[in-house]
N, C-alpha and C positions, 0 to 999 in steps of 0.2 A: 504494499499500499504506499503510495506516495501522497504526501499531503502538503499542501501549502499553507498554511497559517491561517489560513482561515484562522488557518493554517494553510500550507498548500498540500493537500494530500495528492500526491502523485497517484495515479496518472492524470493529472490535469494541469495544464499550464497554458496561459495565454501565450501568444507568440507572433512570428513575422510571415508575410506573404511568401509563397514558394520561391519567388525570384529574389528575395532577400535572405541570404544564408543566415540561419539562426545559430548563435553560439550555443553549442551543446547538441546540435542535431548530428547524429552519427548514423548514416545510412547503414542498414543491415545490423545495427547494434543498438546500444542504449540511446534513445532519442534525446535524453537529457544529459548525456555525457558532457562533461566540462562545466556543468552548473554546480555550484557549491551546495552540498546536501548534508543535512544532519541525519545520520543513521541511528535510529533509536535503539538504546540498550535498556537494561532494566531500570537504571537510574534516571536517564533522560525521559523514559516513557512515563515514569511516575510523576516527574516534574511537569510534563506537558499535558497529562491526563486530567485537566481541569479546564472547564469552559472559559473562565476569564483569562487564564494564562494562554490558552490557545488563541483567543481573540486578540490578546496583546501582541502575540507573536505575528499574527496576520496583519495587524495594524502597522507594525514596524517594517514588515516586508513590503507591504503595499505602498505605504506613504513615507517611508524613510524614518531617520532617527527622531526620537521624541523624548519627552520627560515624563516622570511619574505623574506630575500634575496634569499634563495635557492628556495622557492616557486615562487617568482617573475621570476627567470630565467626559471623555468619549464613552467610557464604560458605565458611567453613573455610579462610581464608587468613590470612597475617600482616598486622599493621596497616600496615607499610611498603608492602606491595603494594596494599592498599586505598587508602592515601593517594595512591599513584601513579596509580591508575586514576581516582580522583576528580578529580585535577588534570587528567587528560586530558579528562575529561567537561567540566570547568569551562572549559578552554581552547576547547572546541568550543561553549560557550554552552548546554550541556544541563543543568548543575547550577550552583548558585550558593551562596556562603557565606551561612548564615543568621546574621546578626549579632545577631538577637534572642534566639537560643538559645545562641550561643557564648560562651565565656569567654576570658580571657587564656591559659588552659592547654589549652583544648579547642575545636576548631573543629567546628561543626555545618554540615551541607550539606542543601540542599533541591533538589528537582527544579524546573527553571526553566519547565517546561511540563506540561500535563496529558496530552499525547499526542504521538506522533511521526508525521509524514507523510513517506512515501517515494513521491512522485508525480512526480518529474522524469523525463520519458520518456527523456531522453538519458543519465541517470546510469548506467544499466546498460551503456551502450555506452562511456562515458568511463572508468568505474571498474568493470570487470566483476569483478575479484577481490574488491574491497571489497563490492560489491553482493551477490555470492553469499555471502561470509562473513557479512554481516548477515542475509540471508535464512535461512542455515543455523543461525545462532545463535538466531533466532526459532523455527525448527523444533525445535531442541534444547530450548528453554525450554518450548514447548508440550508436547512429549513428556514432559518431566519432570513438568509439572503434571498431565497425564492420568494418568500413572503413580501420582502421589501420591493423586489422587482415587479411582482404582480401589482402591488399597490401603486407603483410608479407608472404602470403601463398606460393608463388613460391620458397622462400628461406628457408622454414621450412624443418627440417629433414623428410625424407620420412615417417617414422613411425608416426610423428605428423600430417602429411598431411592426414593420414588415420583417425585420430581422429577428425580433422576439419570437421564440418558439418553445413549446413544451410538448413533448411527444414520448410515447413508449411503444415498444414492439415486443410482444411475447415470442420468444424463440425456443426451439428445442435443439440443444447442442450437446455434443460430446465435450468431455473435459478439454481435449485438445482444441476443439473449436471455440470453446469459451475463452481459453487463454489467448487464442489468435484474435478474437474479437476485441478483447481488452487491449492487446498490443496495437492492433490497427487503430483504434480510437486514440490511444496515446500518441502514436506517430503523426496522426493528423493534427492534433492540438500542438504538438511540438513545432510545427512548421510556422506558427503565427507569432506575432510580436508580444513578448512578455511585457507587462507593465514594469517600468524601471524608475523608481523614485530618484535614482542618482543621475538619470539621464532623460529628464522630461522632454527635452527639445528634440529627441530622436524620432518621436512619433510625427507622422505627417499631419498637415492640417485636416481637420474633420475627424481625427481619431478620437474615439470615446472608450471609456472603460466598459469591458464586456465580461461577464462571468460565464465560464463554460464549465459545467460540473459533470463528471463522468460517473455513472452508477451502473455497475454490472452486478445484478442481484440474483444469484442462484436460488431457485425455489424447489428444493427437494420435495418429492411427492410424500404425503403421509404414508405411514406403514400399511394401513388397510388398503388405500388406493393402489399402492405399489404392488401389494400382494395380489390384488385382483387382476392386475395387468401382467403379472409374472415378472415384475422388475424388482431389483433390490430396493429396499427402503432406505431410510436414513441410517447412518452409521450408529452403532451402539452408543450408549451414553459414555461420554469421554471423561468419566471420573477416574481417579487413579486406579480403582479396583477393576475397571472394565477396559482401560485403554491398553492396546497393544503397543508396546514401546518400539520406536524406530525413528530414523531420521526424517521421514516424511509423515510422521504421525499427525501433526497438526500444522496448518499453514494459514496465516492470515491472508484473506482475500484482498487483492489489490484493487482499490476503487479509482491526490492527487492526488493540487494543489493542494488541496488543498489545501486552505488555508487553512478542517478541523483542524483543516485541515487543515490544518494545519498547514503554512507555507514554509 
């Protein structure tokens, strides 16, 4: 799972038209190669598995360096709470003090990476509660972003109303096809221009912020339905007493950005 700060949960990333080579695009390989990424381990996962910290990280990645006071105003919390959450993110290596912006009276913070990667297959097994808290924080962030987009829709310029879309398709795929679908969607998004707070002048005239969220949601059939069709049902309960140990035992599904995603 890659997440942008919404984090940015990968696989989702804004990007550059095909004729403009995107830093990080690697044909035939990782489409985000070259972009700085935080790979979550047990410690950093626990630090970012909090809705406010995830949103703070997303704010810093999307809008650039900021202070605890400014972030507190955006999140509707007090400055002391914002400072505490920033220290937790800093201890996990996800944010860093921006000494170029800071003063003796005010500390500025910047995101330490452009995106977050949650791709350790065993992390969901070792840290199930933190893993689910992180995924649920990303879901909450995406839901809020969708809601704000829908609320803004009536006031959008007519041309951008034509760009706005919400759609879903029910597919029936093998595991290999599901992985290919995920990778194809990520490769498409990686071709487009990422929002870059450090280089606002690089976007052409008329460019607007656009949120693209990738969701690939497997829907295993219930046991009774699967049995009627002669297909295997969901795997047995993955509690320690029932789990067959092995390197591929549990694997987090990759959704990006985000920004739960986180970015």
